[in-house]
Structures are given as structure tokens and as C-alpha cells.
C-alpha positions in Angstrom: -2.0 1.9 -6.9 -3.2 0.0 -3.7 -3.0 -3.7 -3.5 -3.6 -6.0 -0.5 -1.5 -9.1 -0.2 -3.5 -11.9 1.2 -6.9 -11.4 -0.5 -9.9 -9.3 -0.3 -10.7 -10.5 3.3 -8.3 -7.9 4.7 -10.1 -6.0 7.4 -9.4 -3.5 10.1 -9.7 -6.2 12.7 -6.9 -8.1 11.2 -4.7 -5.1 11.5 -5.1 -5.0 15.3 -4.6 -8.8 15.5 -1.4 -8.4 13.4 -0.2 -5.4 15.6 -0.7 -7.6 18.8 0.8 -10.7 17.2 3.9 -8.9 16.1 4.4 -7.2 19.4 3.8 -3.7 18.1 3.0 -1.5 21.0 1.7 1.4 18.9 -1.3 1.6 16.6 0.1 3.1 13.4 -3.1 2.6 11.6 -4.8 5.0 13.9 -1.9 7.5 13.9 -1.8 7.5 10.1 -5.6 7.9 9.8 -5.6 10.8 12.2 -2.3 12.6 11.2 -1.1 13.1 7.7 2.6 12.8 7.4 2.8 11.8 11.0 6.5 10.8 11.0 7.8 13.9 9.4 10.7 14.2 7.0 12.8 11.3 5.5 15.5 9.8 7.6 18.7 11.9 7.1 21.0 8.9 6.6 18.8 7.8 3.6 18.7 11.4 2.3 22.5 11.5 2.4 22.8 8.1 0.7 20.4 8.9 -2.1 21.9 12.4 -2.6 25.4 10.8 -3.1 24.1 8.0 -5.3 25.3 8.5 -8.9 22.3 6.8 -10.5 18.7 7.4 -11.4 15.8 5.2 -12.4 16.5 2.5 -9.8 13.9 0.2 -8.4 13.5 0.6 -4.6 11.6 -1.4 -2.1 10.7 0.5 1.1 9.7 -2.1 3.7 7.5 -0.6 6.5 7.0 2.6 4.5 4.1 4.0 6.5 2.8 7.1 4.8 5.9 7.3 2.6 8.3 9.7 4.2 11.3 8.0 2.6 9.4 6.7 -0.5 8.2 10.1 -1.6 11.7 11.6 -1.3 13.3 8.8 -3.2 10.7 8.9 -6.0 11.1 12.6 -6.4 14.8 11.8 -7.3 13.6 9.7 -10.2 13.6 6.3 -8.8 10.6 3.8 -8.9 9.5 2.8 -5.4 7.4 0.0 -4.1 6.2 0.8 -0.5 5.0 -2.0 1.7 3.2 -1.5 5.0 0.6 -3.1 7.2 -1.3 0.1 7.5 -3.9 0.5 4.7 -4.3 4.2 5.8 -0.6 4.8 5.4 -0.6 3.2 1.9 -3.7 5.1 0.8 -2.0 8.4 1.8 1.3 7.3 0.0 -0.8 6.5 -3.1 -2.6 9.8 -3.0 0.6 11.8 -2.6 2.2 9.8 -5.5 -0.8 10.5 -7.7 -0.9 14.2 -6.8 2.8 14.5 -7.6 2.9 12.0 -10.6 5.5 9.9 -8.9 6.4 6.3 -9.8 5.2 4.7 -6.5 3.3 1.5 -5.9 1.8 0.8 -2.5 1.3 -2.7 -1.1 -0.6 -3.5 2.0 1.0 -6.6 3.6 1.8 -8.2 7.0 5.5 -8.3 7.1 5.4 -11.4 9.1 4.5 -13.2 5.9 5.7 -10.8 3.2 8.0 -11.9 0.4 8.8 -9.6 -2.5 7.6 -10.8 -5.9 10.4 -9.1 -7.9 14.0 -7.9 -7.4 15.1 -4.4 -6.5 18.2 -2.3 -6.9 17.7 -1.1 -3.3 15.8 -2.5 -0.3 15.3 0.0 2.4 14.1 -0.8 5.9 13.6 2.3 8.1 13.1 1.5 11.8 10.6 -1.3 11.1 12.4 -4.5 12.0 12.7 -3.7 15.7 8.9 -3.7 16.0 8.9 -7.4 15.2 9.9 -10.2 17.6 13.4 -11.3 16.9 12.6 -14.6 15.1 10.1 -12.8 12.9 12.5 -9.9 12.1 15.4 -12.2 11.1 13.1 -14.4 9.1 11.8 -11.3 7.2 15.3 -10.2 6.5 16.2 -13.6 5.2 13.2 -13.3 2.8 14.2 -9.9 1.7 17.9 -10.6 0.8 17.2 -12.6 -2.4 15.2 -9.5 -3.7 18.4 -7.4 -3.8 19.9 -7.5 -7.3 23.5 -8.2 -7.7 25.4 -4.9 -7.3 22.3 -3.6 -5.3 22.0 -2.2 -1.8 20.4 -3.2 1.5 19.9 -0.1 3.7 18.7 -0.7 7.3 18.0 1.8 10.1 17.1 0.1 13.4 17.9 -0.3 17.0 21.7 -0.5 17.5 21.3 -3.7 19.5 19.7 -5.5 16.5 22.5 -4.8 14.0 24.7 -7.7 15.0 21.7 -10.1 14.4 21.3 -8.6 10.9 25.0 -9.0 10.2 24.7 -12.7 11.2 21.9 -13.1 8.7 24.0 -11.5 6.0 27.0 -13.7 6.9 24.9 -16.8 6.5 23.5 -15.7 3.1 25.0 -17.1 -0.1 25.8 -13.7 -1.6 28.7 -11.6 -0.5 27.6 -8.4 1.3 30.1 -5.5 1.6 29.4 -3.1 4.5 29.6 0.5 3.7 28.0 1.9 6.9 27.7 -0.1 10.1 27.4 2.2 13.1 24.8 3.8 15.5 21.8 1.7 14.4 22.6 1.8 10.6 23.7 -1.0 8.4 24.2 -0.2 4.7 25.6 -3.0 2.7 26.2 -3.6 -1.1 25.7 -7.0 -2.7 28.5 -8.2 -4.8 
């Protein structure tokens, strides 16, 4: 299921404007259009987390999902995934893979600079996406994502090591209590009390 947040006026030109505005140096739309599964296998830290997780049927938000390298793996484990990305090509490929494998995945095309989840999730996952945004935009996005994590849920971040302290500051300022489970080498996994 493909949905565009922001109306039917979404065009390829707006993708390039958004890439430029957000400081993205790479054209992921072009990469995804030309190379299926361009980013390869799911991130190992997320694989390890989900393989140890003693639960199934959870709702997961994959922010900056691209073509779905993490989303597909997670859905194959029996979780429902909403994948959000600026690239319509990435979301289309994710949707095609989900249909082919009959996986519970919903794709949303959205500019993360303005994206806010419309529902709550058991797990919000952000795999190497936040560092592509300018610092004020990245921290504002994180602030908008935190309320979407259900009580007892998880926030899983993989990003540049230098950005982790800023993410921790956002968590410290949030009204909920966040318990760190992993905070090293560019990873921050926290559980919401």
C-alpha cells in the first residue's frame, strides 16, 4: 500500500528540492530506482535485537526505510511494519516485495522534515537516517517520534556516534522515562517505561 503524505502534488522535482534542503548529499531516489535492494542486508544490531525479542505481532515504525532492508526482515518475523521514506521508488519496491511475500507492511512516502506518525507503535526504528538531516531538523524529528512509542515500547537508533549525545538529550527532556539498553558505537536502544 503506497501513500503520499502531503497530497497528490508530490512530484520528482520536490524530491530533489527536499534532498537539497535537508542537506542530503546522495540521491537515494536515483539509487533505488536503478538498483533493487541497493543497501543490502538488514543491520546486524537490529537483527540481533529482533531475534532476541520474546514477542510477535508487534507494530513497528521504520523511519527512513528506503527499499525495506530492515522492514522486510522484521515483517518476516510476524510483526506489522510501517515504513516511511522520502523515496517513492524505495517505497514502491518495499510494497512490491511485501505483496510478493504476503507481508504486513505499509509504505508511506513522506518528507521527514515534516513527518509525524498518525498512530502509536511498539517499536520505532531509525537506521542511519537522522545523520542525513541538519541537526535542528534531526532533533525536531526525534521529538515528534517519541510520543509515537507506546508505553513499554522501544526506540532503536543507529546513527553517527557523534549524534548519540544529542539524541540522549532529547530523551532526557521528554516527559517519559527512557531506559537505555544499548548506548555505544553509534547505537542507542532505549525502552519507554
